[in-house]
PyMOL Python script that loads the backbone (N, CA, C, O; Angstrom):
from pymol import cmd

cmd.read_pdbstr("""\
ATOM      1  N   MET A   1     111.510 -84.820 120.897  1.00  0.00           N
ATOM      2  CA  MET A   1     112.490 -83.825 120.615  1.00  0.00           C
ATOM      3  C   MET A   1     112.200 -82.906 122.276  1.00  0.00           C
ATOM      4  O   MET A   1     113.076 -82.546 123.063  1.00  0.00           O
ATOM      5  N   GLY A   2     110.742 -82.730 122.403  1.00  0.00           N
ATOM      6  CA  GLY A   2     110.493 -82.448 123.896  1.00  0.00           C
ATOM      7  C   GLY A   2     110.343 -82.922 125.047  1.00  0.00           C
ATOM      8  O   GLY A   2     110.270 -82.341 126.130  1.00  0.00           O
ATOM      9  N   LYS A   3     110.274 -84.625 124.643  1.00  0.00           N
ATOM     10  CA  LYS A   3     111.029 -85.380 125.888  1.00  0.00           C
ATOM     11  C   LYS A   3     111.792 -85.312 126.051  1.00  0.00           C
ATOM     12  O   LYS A   3     112.005 -84.961 127.212  1.00  0.00           O
ATOM     13  N   ARG A   4     113.082 -85.551 125.139  1.00  0.00           N
ATOM     14  CA  ARG A   4     114.427 -85.650 125.233  1.00  0.00           C
ATOM     15  C   ARG A   4     114.862 -84.538 125.872  1.00  0.00           C
ATOM     16  O   ARG A   4     115.775 -84.914 126.608  1.00  0.00           O
ATOM     17  N   LEU A   5     114.695 -83.334 125.991  1.00  0.00           N
ATOM     18  CA  LEU A   5     115.163 -82.270 126.440  1.00  0.00           C
ATOM     19  C   LEU A   5     114.704 -82.417 127.933  1.00  0.00           C
ATOM     20  O   LEU A   5     115.509 -82.581 128.849  1.00  0.00           O
ATOM     21  N   GLU A   6     113.202 -82.338 128.120  1.00  0.00           N
ATOM     22  CA  GLU A   6     113.316 -82.555 129.702  1.00  0.00           C
ATOM     23  C   GLU A   6     114.059 -83.805 130.404  1.00  0.00           C
ATOM     24  O   GLU A   6     114.258 -83.665 131.611  1.00  0.00           O
ATOM     25  N   LYS A   7     114.472 -84.938 129.844  1.00  0.00           N
ATOM     26  CA  LYS A   7     114.983 -85.846 130.675  1.00  0.00           C
ATOM     27  C   LYS A   7     116.559 -85.212 130.444  1.00  0.00           C
ATOM     28  O   LYS A   7     117.454 -85.846 131.003  1.00  0.00           O
ATOM     29  N   GLU A   8     116.796 -84.491 129.974  1.00  0.00           N
ATOM     30  CA  GLU A   8     118.197 -84.128 130.350  1.00  0.00           C
ATOM     31  C   GLU A   8     118.344 -82.582 131.168  1.00  0.00           C
ATOM     32  O   GLU A   8     119.283 -81.788 131.101  1.00  0.00           O
ATOM     33  N   GLY A   9     117.122 -82.481 131.917  1.00  0.00           N
ATOM     34  CA  GLY A   9     116.761 -81.359 132.739  1.00  0.00           C
ATOM     35  C   GLY A   9     116.532 -79.790 131.720  1.00  0.00           C
ATOM     36  O   GLY A   9     116.268 -78.705 132.238  1.00  0.00           O
ATOM     37  N   ARG A  10     116.657 -79.945 130.649  1.00  0.00           N
ATOM     38  CA  ARG A  10     116.532 -78.775 129.819  1.00  0.00           C
ATOM     39  C   ARG A  10     114.804 -78.322 129.873  1.00  0.00           C
ATOM     40  O   ARG A  10     114.149 -78.328 128.831  1.00  0.00           O
ATOM     41  N   ILE A  11     114.395 -78.072 130.746  1.00  0.00           N
ATOM     42  CA  ILE A  11     112.692 -77.787 130.900  1.00  0.00           C
ATOM     43  C   ILE A  11     112.319 -76.602 129.986  1.00  0.00           C
ATOM     44  O   ILE A  11     111.455 -76.716 129.116  1.00  0.00           O
ATOM     45  N   LEU A  12     113.192 -75.139 130.276  1.00  0.00           N
ATOM     46  CA  LEU A  12     112.902 -74.500 129.862  1.00  0.00           C
ATOM     47  C   LEU A  12     112.570 -74.478 128.038  1.00  0.00           C
ATOM     48  O   LEU A  12     111.705 -73.922 127.360  1.00  0.00           O
ATOM     49  N   GLU A  13     113.704 -75.356 127.719  1.00  0.00           N
ATOM     50  CA  GLU A  13     114.017 -75.806 126.265  1.00  0.00           C
ATOM     51  C   GLU A  13     112.855 -76.383 125.738  1.00  0.00           C
ATOM     52  O   GLU A  13     112.099 -76.104 124.808  1.00  0.00           O
ATOM     53  N   ALA A  14     112.912 -77.159 126.486  1.00  0.00           N
ATOM     54  CA  ALA A  14     111.047 -78.232 126.375  1.00  0.00           C
ATOM     55  C   ALA A  14     109.766 -77.447 126.182  1.00  0.00           C
ATOM     56  O   ALA A  14     108.953 -77.475 125.258  1.00  0.00           O
ATOM     57  N   LYS A  15     109.816 -76.489 127.693  1.00  0.00           N
ATOM     58  CA  LYS A  15     108.653 -75.912 127.582  1.00  0.00           C
ATOM     59  C   LYS A  15     108.492 -74.254 125.720  1.00  0.00           C
ATOM     60  O   LYS A  15     107.557 -73.613 125.240  1.00  0.00           O
ATOM     61  N   ALA A  16     110.012 -74.357 125.419  1.00  0.00           N
ATOM     62  CA  ALA A  16     109.611 -73.378 124.215  1.00  0.00           C
ATOM     63  C   ALA A  16     109.463 -74.125 123.265  1.00  0.00           C
ATOM     64  O   ALA A  16     108.861 -73.673 122.291  1.00  0.00           O
ATOM     65  N   LEU A  17     109.893 -75.321 123.237  1.00  0.00           N
ATOM     66  CA  LEU A  17     109.140 -76.219 121.829  1.00  0.00           C
ATOM     67  C   LEU A  17     107.860 -76.874 121.911  1.00  0.00           C
ATOM     68  O   LEU A  17     107.326 -77.518 121.008  1.00  0.00           O
ATOM     69  N   TYR A  18     107.450 -76.678 122.963  1.00  0.00           N
ATOM     70  CA  TYR A  18     105.902 -77.524 123.370  1.00  0.00           C
ATOM     71  C   TYR A  18     104.813 -75.972 122.765  1.00  0.00           C
ATOM     72  O   TYR A  18     103.913 -75.934 121.927  1.00  0.00           O
ATOM     73  N   GLU A  19     105.447 -74.815 123.675  1.00  0.00           N
ATOM     74  CA  GLU A  19     104.522 -73.736 122.785  1.00  0.00           C
ATOM     75  C   GLU A  19     104.634 -73.681 121.474  1.00  0.00           C
ATOM     76  O   GLU A  19     103.564 -73.451 120.911  1.00  0.00           O
ATOM     77  N   GLY A  20     105.981 -73.873 120.464  1.00  0.00           N
ATOM     78  CA  GLY A  20     106.038 -73.604 119.589  1.00  0.00           C
ATOM     79  C   GLY A  20     105.091 -74.517 119.050  1.00  0.00           C
ATOM     80  O   GLY A  20     104.457 -74.053 118.102  1.00  0.00           O
ATOM     81  N   ASN A  21     104.670 -76.267 119.547  1.00  0.00           N
ATOM     82  CA  ASN A  21     103.705 -76.814 118.743  1.00  0.00           C
ATOM     83  C   ASN A  21     102.403 -76.396 119.369  1.00  0.00           C
ATOM     84  O   ASN A  21     101.510 -77.068 118.854  1.00  0.00           O
ATOM     85  N   ILE A  22     101.962 -75.625 120.200  1.00  0.00           N
ATOM     86  CA  ILE A  22     100.556 -75.296 120.150  1.00  0.00           C
ATOM     87  C   ILE A  22     100.295 -73.846 119.691  1.00  0.00           C
ATOM     88  O   ILE A  22      99.104 -73.612 119.490  1.00  0.00           O
ATOM     89  N   SER A  23     101.375 -72.548 119.427  1.00  0.00           N
ATOM     90  CA  SER A  23     101.440 -72.244 118.743  1.00  0.00           C
ATOM     91  C   SER A  23     100.749 -71.950 117.536  1.00  0.00           C
ATOM     92  O   SER A  23      99.968 -71.054 117.216  1.00  0.00           O
ATOM     93  N   GLU A  24     101.379 -73.219 116.773  1.00  0.00           N
ATOM     94  CA  GLU A  24     100.887 -73.712 115.246  1.00  0.00           C
ATOM     95  C   GLU A  24      99.460 -74.528 115.327  1.00  0.00           C
ATOM     96  O   GLU A  24      99.017 -75.252 114.435  1.00  0.00           O
ATOM     97  N   GLY A  25      98.850 -74.256 116.571  1.00  0.00           N
ATOM     98  CA  GLY A  25      97.316 -75.771 116.730  1.00  0.00           C
ATOM     99  C   GLY A  25      98.006 -77.346 116.390  1.00  0.00           C
ATOM    100  O   GLY A  25      97.228 -78.157 115.888  1.00  0.00           O
ATOM    101  N   PHE A  26      99.287 -77.750 116.621  1.00  0.00           N
ATOM    102  CA  PHE A  26      99.540 -79.048 116.633  1.00  0.00           C
ATOM    103  C   PHE A  26      97.936 -79.842 117.001  1.00  0.00           C
ATOM    104  O   PHE A  26      97.072 -79.418 117.767  1.00  0.00           O
ATOM    105  N   GLU A  27      97.913 -81.043 116.214  1.00  0.00           N
ATOM    106  CA  GLU A  27      96.347 -81.783 116.490  1.00  0.00           C
ATOM    107  C   GLU A  27      96.990 -82.805 117.398  1.00  0.00           C
ATOM    108  O   GLU A  27      96.143 -83.327 118.123  1.00  0.00           O
ATOM    109  N   GLY A  28      98.094 -83.213 117.573  1.00  0.00           N
ATOM    110  CA  GLY A  28      98.479 -83.675 118.902  1.00  0.00           C
ATOM    111  C   GLY A  28      98.381 -83.475 120.089  1.00  0.00           C
ATOM    112  O   GLY A  28      98.413 -82.286 120.406  1.00  0.00           O
ATOM    113  N   SER A  29      98.207 -84.632 121.368  1.00  0.00           N
ATOM    114  CA  SER A  29      98.176 -84.363 122.439  1.00  0.00           C
ATOM    115  C   SER A  29      99.358 -83.421 123.581  1.00  0.00           C
ATOM    116  O   SER A  29      99.387 -82.450 124.338  1.00  0.00           O
ATOM    117  N   PHE A  30     100.403 -84.763 122.916  1.00  0.00           N
ATOM    118  CA  PHE A  30     101.166 -84.301 123.684  1.00  0.00           C
ATOM    119  C   PHE A  30     101.659 -83.338 124.364  1.00  0.00           C
ATOM    120  O   PHE A  30     101.895 -83.367 125.572  1.00  0.00           O
ATOM    121  N   PRO A  31     101.902 -82.120 123.362  1.00  0.00           N
ATOM    122  CA  PRO A  31     102.901 -81.045 124.233  1.00  0.00           C
ATOM    123  C   PRO A  31     101.886 -80.054 125.054  1.00  0.00           C
ATOM    124  O   PRO A  31     102.216 -79.106 125.767  1.00  0.00           O
ATOM    125  N   TYR A  32     100.195 -80.653 124.685  1.00  0.00           N
ATOM    126  CA  TYR A  32      99.007 -79.610 125.338  1.00  0.00           C
ATOM    127  C   TYR A  32      99.455 -80.242 126.832  1.00  0.00           C
ATOM    128  O   TYR A  32      99.814 -79.528 127.768  1.00  0.00           O
ATOM    129  N   ARG A  33      99.374 -81.610 126.883  1.00  0.00           N
ATOM    130  CA  ARG A  33      99.603 -81.994 128.648  1.00  0.00           C
ATOM    131  C   ARG A  33     100.875 -82.062 129.251  1.00  0.00           C
ATOM    132  O   ARG A  33     101.006 -82.225 130.464  1.00  0.00           O
ATOM    133  N   ARG A  34     102.067 -81.917 128.263  1.00  0.00           N
ATOM    134  CA  ARG A  34     103.247 -81.907 129.111  1.00  0.00           C
ATOM    135  C   ARG A  34     103.502 -80.378 129.606  1.00  0.00           C
ATOM    136  O   ARG A  34     103.974 -80.056 130.697  1.00  0.00           O
ATOM    137  N   LEU A  35     103.070 -79.483 128.528  1.00  0.00           N
ATOM    138  CA  LEU A  35     102.965 -78.071 129.344  1.00  0.00           C
ATOM    139  C   LEU A  35     101.590 -78.270 130.201  1.00  0.00           C
ATOM    140  O   LEU A  35     102.160 -78.210 131.291  1.00  0.00           O
ATOM    141  N   ALA A  36     100.962 -78.357 130.363  1.00  0.00           N
ATOM    142  CA  ALA A  36      99.909 -78.289 131.321  1.00  0.00           C
ATOM    143  C   ALA A  36     100.489 -78.773 132.846  1.00  0.00           C
ATOM    144  O   ALA A  36     100.319 -78.238 133.941  1.00  0.00           O
ATOM    145  N   ILE A  37     101.040 -79.672 132.577  1.00  0.00           N
ATOM    146  CA  ILE A  37     102.210 -80.983 133.516  1.00  0.00           C
ATOM    147  C   ILE A  37     102.908 -79.473 134.336  1.00  0.00           C
ATOM    148  O   ILE A  37     102.601 -79.070 135.458  1.00  0.00           O
ATOM    149  N   LEU A  38     103.602 -79.039 133.671  1.00  0.00           N
ATOM    150  CA  LEU A  38     104.998 -78.405 133.831  1.00  0.00           C
ATOM    151  C   LEU A  38     104.343 -77.233 134.058  1.00  0.00           C
ATOM    152  O   LEU A  38     105.348 -76.620 134.418  1.00  0.00           O
ATOM    153  N   TYR A  39     103.433 -76.387 134.144  1.00  0.00           N
ATOM    154  CA  TYR A  39     102.948 -75.635 134.573  1.00  0.00           C
ATOM    155  C   TYR A  39     102.726 -75.453 135.946  1.00  0.00           C
ATOM    156  O   TYR A  39     103.128 -74.553 136.683  1.00  0.00           O
ATOM    157  N   ARG A  40     101.732 -76.853 136.289  1.00  0.00           N
ATOM    158  CA  ARG A  40     101.025 -77.412 137.343  1.00  0.00           C
ATOM    159  C   ARG A  40     101.969 -76.959 138.331  1.00  0.00           C
ATOM    160  O   ARG A  40     101.907 -76.068 139.179  1.00  0.00           O
ATOM    161  N   LYS A  41     103.086 -78.006 137.933  1.00  0.00           N
ATOM    162  CA  LYS A  41     104.254 -78.426 139.021  1.00  0.00           C
ATOM    163  C   LYS A  41     104.598 -76.860 139.334  1.00  0.00           C
ATOM    164  O   LYS A  41     104.634 -76.523 140.517  1.00  0.00           O
ATOM    165  N   GLY A  42     104.821 -76.012 138.445  1.00  0.00           N
ATOM    166  CA  GLY A  42     105.511 -74.226 138.642  1.00  0.00           C
ATOM    167  C   GLY A  42     104.735 -74.216 139.595  1.00  0.00           C
ATOM    168  O   GLY A  42     105.311 -74.318 140.677  1.00  0.00           O
ATOM    169  N   LYS A  43     103.435 -74.118 139.649  1.00  0.00           N
ATOM    170  CA  LYS A  43     102.426 -73.590 140.579  1.00  0.00           C
ATOM    171  C   LYS A  43     101.814 -71.912 139.564  1.00  0.00           C
ATOM    172  O   LYS A  43     101.478 -70.878 140.142  1.00  0.00           O
ATOM    173  N   PHE A  44     101.823 -72.094 138.038  1.00  0.00           N
ATOM    174  CA  PHE A  44     101.478 -71.113 137.227  1.00  0.00           C
ATOM    175  C   PHE A  44     100.467 -71.535 136.559  1.00  0.00           C
ATOM    176  O   PHE A  44     100.399 -71.835 135.367  1.00  0.00           O
ATOM    177  N   ILE A  45      99.409 -71.555 137.645  1.00  0.00           N
ATOM    178  CA  ILE A  45      97.811 -72.008 136.878  1.00  0.00           C
ATOM    179  C   ILE A  45      97.143 -71.038 135.589  1.00  0.00           C
ATOM    180  O   ILE A  45      96.684 -71.273 134.471  1.00  0.00           O
ATOM    181  N   ASP A  46      97.255 -70.448 135.999  1.00  0.00           N
ATOM    182  CA  ASP A  46      97.406 -68.829 134.698  1.00  0.00           C
ATOM    183  C   ASP A  46      97.758 -69.269 133.386  1.00  0.00           C
ATOM    184  O   ASP A  46      97.201 -68.828 132.381  1.00  0.00           O
ATOM    185  N   GLU A  47      98.769 -70.225 133.362  1.00  0.00           N
ATOM    186  CA  GLU A  47      99.537 -70.732 132.311  1.00  0.00           C
ATOM    187  C   GLU A  47      98.907 -71.865 131.967  1.00  0.00           C
ATOM    188  O   GLU A  47      99.000 -72.186 130.783  1.00  0.00           O
ATOM    189  N   GLU A  48      98.332 -72.508 132.637  1.00  0.00           N
ATOM    190  CA  GLU A  48      98.204 -73.868 132.393  1.00  0.00           C
ATOM    191  C   GLU A  48      96.761 -73.794 131.995  1.00  0.00           C
ATOM    192  O   GLU A  48      96.355 -74.191 130.903  1.00  0.00           O
ATOM    193  N   ILE A  49      96.233 -73.427 132.645  1.00  0.00           N
ATOM    194  CA  ILE A  49      94.559 -72.956 131.957  1.00  0.00           C
ATOM    195  C   ILE A  49      94.873 -72.372 130.511  1.00  0.00           C
ATOM    196  O   ILE A  49      94.410 -73.043 129.589  1.00  0.00           O
ATOM    197  N   ARG A  50      95.479 -71.400 130.218  1.00  0.00           N
ATOM    198  CA  ARG A  50      95.765 -70.990 128.728  1.00  0.00           C
ATOM    199  C   ARG A  50      95.956 -72.138 127.718  1.00  0.00           C
ATOM    200  O   ARG A  50      95.362 -72.142 126.639  1.00  0.00           O
ATOM    201  N   VAL A  51      96.910 -73.233 128.151  1.00  0.00           N
ATOM    202  CA  VAL A  51      97.737 -73.714 127.505  1.00  0.00           C
ATOM    203  C   VAL A  51      95.917 -75.277 127.820  1.00  0.00           C
ATOM    204  O   VAL A  51      95.855 -76.036 126.853  1.00  0.00           O
ATOM    205  N   LEU A  52      95.534 -75.379 128.200  1.00  0.00           N
ATOM    206  CA  LEU A  52      94.239 -76.549 128.196  1.00  0.00           C
ATOM    207  C   LEU A  52      93.054 -75.464 126.975  1.00  0.00           C
ATOM    208  O   LEU A  52      92.651 -75.897 125.896  1.00  0.00           O
ATOM    209  N   ASP A  53      92.728 -74.108 127.516  1.00  0.00           N
ATOM    210  CA  ASP A  53      91.807 -73.741 126.815  1.00  0.00           C
ATOM    211  C   ASP A  53      92.097 -74.198 125.599  1.00  0.00           C
ATOM    212  O   ASP A  53      91.341 -74.946 124.979  1.00  0.00           O
ATOM    213  N   LYS A  54      93.189 -73.795 125.173  1.00  0.00           N
ATOM    214  CA  LYS A  54      94.142 -73.837 124.044  1.00  0.00           C
ATOM    215  C   LYS A  54      94.126 -75.600 123.487  1.00  0.00           C
ATOM    216  O   LYS A  54      93.939 -75.783 122.284  1.00  0.00           O
ATOM    217  N   ALA A  55      94.229 -76.236 123.963  1.00  0.00           N
ATOM    218  CA  ALA A  55      93.808 -77.553 124.281  1.00  0.00           C
ATOM    219  C   ALA A  55      92.464 -78.031 123.282  1.00  0.00           C
ATOM    220  O   ALA A  55      92.339 -78.280 122.083  1.00  0.00           O
ATOM    221  N   VAL A  56      91.862 -78.019 124.059  1.00  0.00           N
ATOM    222  CA  VAL A  56      89.705 -78.226 124.284  1.00  0.00           C
ATOM    223  C   VAL A  56      89.634 -77.107 122.964  1.00  0.00           C
ATOM    224  O   VAL A  56      88.996 -77.639 122.056  1.00  0.00           O
ATOM    225  N   SER A  57      89.992 -76.031 122.671  1.00  0.00           N
ATOM    226  CA  SER A  57      89.898 -75.209 121.474  1.00  0.00           C
ATOM    227  C   SER A  57      89.900 -76.207 120.248  1.00  0.00           C
ATOM    228  O   SER A  57      89.011 -76.458 119.435  1.00  0.00           O
ATOM    229  N   VAL A  58      91.270 -76.727 120.385  1.00  0.00           N
ATOM    230  CA  VAL A  58      91.846 -77.122 119.232  1.00  0.00           C
ATOM    231  C   VAL A  58      90.669 -79.036 118.640  1.00  0.00           C
ATOM    232  O   VAL A  58      89.999 -79.432 117.685  1.00  0.00           O
ATOM    233  N   PHE A  59      91.161 -79.565 120.072  1.00  0.00           N
ATOM    234  CA  PHE A  59      90.026 -80.812 120.083  1.00  0.00           C
ATOM    235  C   PHE A  59      88.550 -81.027 119.549  1.00  0.00           C
ATOM    236  O   PHE A  59      88.030 -82.003 119.009  1.00  0.00           O
ATOM    237  N   HIS A  60      87.789 -79.109 120.065  1.00  0.00           N
ATOM    238  CA  HIS A  60      86.967 -79.589 119.648  1.00  0.00           C
ATOM    239  C   HIS A  60      86.452 -79.054 118.463  1.00  0.00           C
ATOM    240  O   HIS A  60      85.334 -79.247 117.986  1.00  0.00           O
ATOM    241  N   ASN A  61      87.736 -78.084 117.852  1.00  0.00           N
ATOM    242  CA  ASN A  61      87.548 -77.937 115.976  1.00  0.00           C
ATOM    243  C   ASN A  61      87.667 -79.297 115.001  1.00  0.00           C
ATOM    244  O   ASN A  61      87.548 -79.384 113.779  1.00  0.00           O
ATOM    245  N   LEU A  62      88.049 -80.709 116.384  1.00  0.00           N
ATOM    246  CA  LEU A  62      88.408 -81.994 115.463  1.00  0.00           C
ATOM    247  C   LEU A  62      87.310 -83.050 115.299  1.00  0.00           C
ATOM    248  O   LEU A  62      87.012 -83.929 114.491  1.00  0.00           O
ATOM    249  N   ALA A  63      86.733 -82.417 116.744  1.00  0.00           N
ATOM    250  CA  ALA A  63      85.461 -83.176 116.752  1.00  0.00           C
ATOM    251  C   ALA A  63      85.118 -84.013 115.599  1.00  0.00           C
ATOM    252  O   ALA A  63      85.124 -85.244 115.584  1.00  0.00           O
ATOM    253  N   GLY A  64      84.822 -83.233 114.646  1.00  0.00           N
ATOM    254  CA  GLY A  64      83.546 -84.396 113.552  1.00  0.00           C
ATOM    255  C   GLY A  64      84.795 -84.439 111.846  1.00  0.00           C
ATOM    256  O   GLY A  64      84.676 -84.363 110.624  1.00  0.00           O
ATOM    257  N   SER A  65      85.601 -84.562 112.615  1.00  0.00           N
ATOM    258  CA  SER A  65      86.997 -85.158 111.998  1.00  0.00           C
ATOM    259  C   SER A  65      86.543 -86.327 111.279  1.00  0.00           C
ATOM    260  O   SER A  65      86.355 -86.488 110.074  1.00  0.00           O
ATOM    261  N   GLY A  66      86.339 -87.477 112.717  1.00  0.00           N
ATOM    262  CA  GLY A  66      86.140 -88.601 112.129  1.00  0.00           C
ATOM    263  C   GLY A  66      86.958 -89.611 112.981  1.00  0.00           C
ATOM    264  O   GLY A  66      86.627 -90.759 113.280  1.00  0.00           O
ATOM    265  N   ARG A  67      88.276 -88.838 113.360  1.00  0.00           N
ATOM    266  CA  ARG A  67      89.260 -89.805 114.306  1.00  0.00           C
ATOM    267  C   ARG A  67      88.582 -89.620 115.761  1.00  0.00           C
ATOM    268  O   ARG A  67      88.108 -88.694 116.419  1.00  0.00           O
ATOM    269  N   GLU A  68      88.847 -91.342 115.936  1.00  0.00           N
ATOM    270  CA  GLU A  68      88.049 -92.148 117.246  1.00  0.00           C
ATOM    271  C   GLU A  68      89.105 -91.374 118.513  1.00  0.00           C
ATOM    272  O   GLU A  68      88.636 -91.566 119.635  1.00  0.00           O
ATOM    273  N   ASP A  69      90.408 -90.561 118.514  1.00  0.00           N
ATOM    274  CA  ASP A  69      90.933 -90.157 119.865  1.00  0.00           C
ATOM    275  C   ASP A  69      90.394 -88.736 119.790  1.00  0.00           C
ATOM    276  O   ASP A  69      91.088 -88.042 120.534  1.00  0.00           O
ATOM    277  N   VAL A  70      89.583 -88.122 119.287  1.00  0.00           N
ATOM    278  CA  VAL A  70      89.501 -86.798 119.368  1.00  0.00           C
ATOM    279  C   VAL A  70      88.374 -87.124 120.649  1.00  0.00           C
ATOM    280  O   VAL A  70      88.983 -87.259 121.710  1.00  0.00           O
ATOM    281  N   GLN A  71      87.477 -87.217 120.736  1.00  0.00           N
ATOM    282  CA  GLN A  71      86.546 -87.041 121.644  1.00  0.00           C
ATOM    283  C   GLN A  71      87.074 -87.648 122.754  1.00  0.00           C
ATOM    284  O   GLN A  71      87.330 -86.792 123.601  1.00  0.00           O
ATOM    285  N   PRO A  72      87.295 -88.544 123.043  1.00  0.00           N
ATOM    286  CA  PRO A  72      88.056 -89.161 124.688  1.00  0.00           C
ATOM    287  C   PRO A  72      89.233 -87.545 125.103  1.00  0.00           C
ATOM    288  O   PRO A  72      88.824 -86.761 125.960  1.00  0.00           O
ATOM    289  N   LYS A  73      90.716 -87.247 124.334  1.00  0.00           N
ATOM    290  CA  LYS A  73      91.256 -86.135 124.361  1.00  0.00           C
ATOM    291  C   LYS A  73      90.501 -84.832 124.832  1.00  0.00           C
ATOM    292  O   LYS A  73      90.756 -84.224 125.872  1.00  0.00           O
ATOM    293  N   LEU A  74      89.578 -84.510 123.951  1.00  0.00           N
ATOM    294  CA  LEU A  74      88.689 -83.133 124.570  1.00  0.00           C
ATOM    295  C   LEU A  74      88.188 -83.289 125.501  1.00  0.00           C
ATOM    296  O   LEU A  74      88.278 -82.303 126.232  1.00  0.00           O
ATOM    297  N   ASN A  75      87.472 -84.353 126.041  1.00  0.00           N
ATOM    298  CA  ASN A  75      87.124 -84.823 127.496  1.00  0.00           C
ATOM    299  C   ASN A  75      88.107 -84.637 128.567  1.00  0.00           C
ATOM    300  O   ASN A  75      87.910 -83.945 129.566  1.00  0.00           O
ATOM    301  N   ASP A  76      89.320 -85.379 128.270  1.00  0.00           N
ATOM    302  CA  ASP A  76      90.287 -85.199 129.783  1.00  0.00           C
ATOM    303  C   ASP A  76      90.710 -83.330 130.089  1.00  0.00           C
ATOM    304  O   ASP A  76      90.642 -82.547 131.036  1.00  0.00           O
ATOM    305  N   PHE A  77      91.215 -83.294 128.442  1.00  0.00           N
ATOM    306  CA  PHE A  77      91.308 -81.905 128.122  1.00  0.00           C
ATOM    307  C   PHE A  77      90.333 -80.899 129.430  1.00  0.00           C
ATOM    308  O   PHE A  77      90.730 -80.254 130.401  1.00  0.00           O
ATOM    309  N   ARG A  78      88.954 -81.155 128.883  1.00  0.00           N
ATOM    310  CA  ARG A  78      88.157 -80.298 129.347  1.00  0.00           C
ATOM    311  C   ARG A  78      88.059 -80.354 131.051  1.00  0.00           C
ATOM    312  O   ARG A  78      87.872 -79.401 131.807  1.00  0.00           O
ATOM    313  N   GLU A  79      88.267 -81.948 131.439  1.00  0.00           N
ATOM    314  CA  GLU A  79      88.270 -82.292 132.637  1.00  0.00           C
ATOM    315  C   GLU A  79      89.678 -80.881 133.502  1.00  0.00           C
ATOM    316  O   GLU A  79      89.653 -79.865 134.197  1.00  0.00           O
ATOM    317  N   ARG A  80      90.287 -81.429 133.085  1.00  0.00           N
ATOM    318  CA  ARG A  80      91.953 -81.074 133.438  1.00  0.00           C
ATOM    319  C   ARG A  80      91.514 -79.258 133.607  1.00  0.00           C
ATOM    320  O   ARG A  80      92.019 -78.576 134.499  1.00  0.00           O
ATOM    321  N   LEU A  81      90.696 -78.794 132.778  1.00  0.00           N
ATOM    322  CA  LEU A  81      90.497 -77.492 132.614  1.00  0.00           C
ATOM    323  C   LEU A  81      89.747 -76.994 133.686  1.00  0.00           C
ATOM    324  O   LEU A  81      89.961 -75.920 134.249  1.00  0.00           O
ATOM    325  N   GLU A  82      88.685 -77.957 134.010  1.00  0.00           N
ATOM    326  CA  GLU A  82      87.789 -77.977 135.036  1.00  0.00           C
ATOM    327  C   GLU A  82      88.683 -77.454 136.669  1.00  0.00           C
ATOM    328  O   GLU A  82      88.581 -76.486 137.423  1.00  0.00           O
ATOM    329  N   LYS A  83      89.566 -78.746 136.631  1.00  0.00           N
ATOM    330  CA  LYS A  83      90.413 -79.218 137.357  1.00  0.00           C
ATOM    331  C   LYS A  83      91.513 -77.614 137.558  1.00  0.00           C
ATOM    332  O   LYS A  83      91.679 -77.431 138.764  1.00  0.00           O
ATOM    333  N   ALA A  84      92.165 -76.617 136.786  1.00  0.00           N
ATOM    334  CA  ALA A  84      92.793 -76.012 136.690  1.00  0.00           C
ATOM    335  C   ALA A  84      92.023 -74.349 137.597  1.00  0.00           C
ATOM    336  O   ALA A  84      92.525 -73.439 138.257  1.00  0.00           O
ATOM    337  N   LYS A  85      90.754 -74.653 137.184  1.00  0.00           N
ATOM    338  CA  LYS A  85      90.051 -73.482 137.359  1.00  0.00           C
ATOM    339  C   LYS A  85      89.650 -73.365 138.503  1.00  0.00           C
ATOM    340  O   LYS A  85      89.485 -72.230 138.952  1.00  0.00           O
ATOM    341  N   SER A  86      89.394 -74.453 139.259  1.00  0.00           N
ATOM    342  CA  SER A  86      88.685 -74.774 140.649  1.00  0.00           C
ATOM    343  C   SER A  86      90.292 -74.666 141.771  1.00  0.00           C
ATOM    344  O   SER A  86      90.165 -74.274 142.931  1.00  0.00           O
ATOM    345  N   LEU A  87      91.520 -75.014 141.282  1.00  0.00           N
ATOM    346  CA  LEU A  87      92.749 -74.549 141.705  1.00  0.00           C
ATOM    347  C   LEU A  87      92.923 -72.824 141.668  1.00  0.00           C
ATOM    348  O   LEU A  87      94.018 -72.375 142.008  1.00  0.00           O
ATOM    349  N   LYS A  88      92.412 -72.376 141.474  1.00  0.00           N
ATOM    350  CA  LYS A  88      92.703 -71.167 140.595  1.00  0.00           C
ATOM    351  C   LYS A  88      91.572 -69.944 141.603  1.00  0.00           C
ATOM    352  O   LYS A  88      92.008 -68.824 141.868  1.00  0.00           O
ATOM    353  N   SER A  89      90.524 -70.265 141.938  1.00  0.00           N
ATOM    354  CA  SER A  89      89.345 -69.849 142.777  1.00  0.00           C
ATOM    355  C   SER A  89      90.028 -70.424 144.353  1.00  0.00           C
ATOM    356  O   SER A  89      89.588 -69.715 145.259  1.00  0.00           O
ATOM    357  N   ARG A  90      90.798 -71.314 144.771  1.00  0.00           N
ATOM    358  CA  ARG A  90      90.950 -71.419 145.469  1.00  0.00           C
ATOM    359  C   ARG A  90      91.675 -70.299 146.889  1.00  0.00           C
ATOM    360  O   ARG A  90      91.831 -70.759 148.020  1.00  0.00           O
TER     361      ARG A  90
END
""", "prot")
cmd.dss("prot")
cmd.show_as("cartoon", "prot")
cmd.util.cbc("prot")
cmd.orient("prot")
């Protein structure tokens, strides 16, 4: 649904949908990744950092779940978080 909203140019509605997903602790990477990208594009670095912090927390908690996709996603979100924090400190 979020993808479709974005394609239709309904970015605020897509963001609201993604925000709902992450507030529920959604265990997939898509809404975190899209929100981080949308906030970066809009130069809302604090919001990007907030989303990436939440993603790191969620995937850290999943680390012992046996899912093979968790560690690569956790590493990716940690790297993105460090980049966002470095942008903020400039």
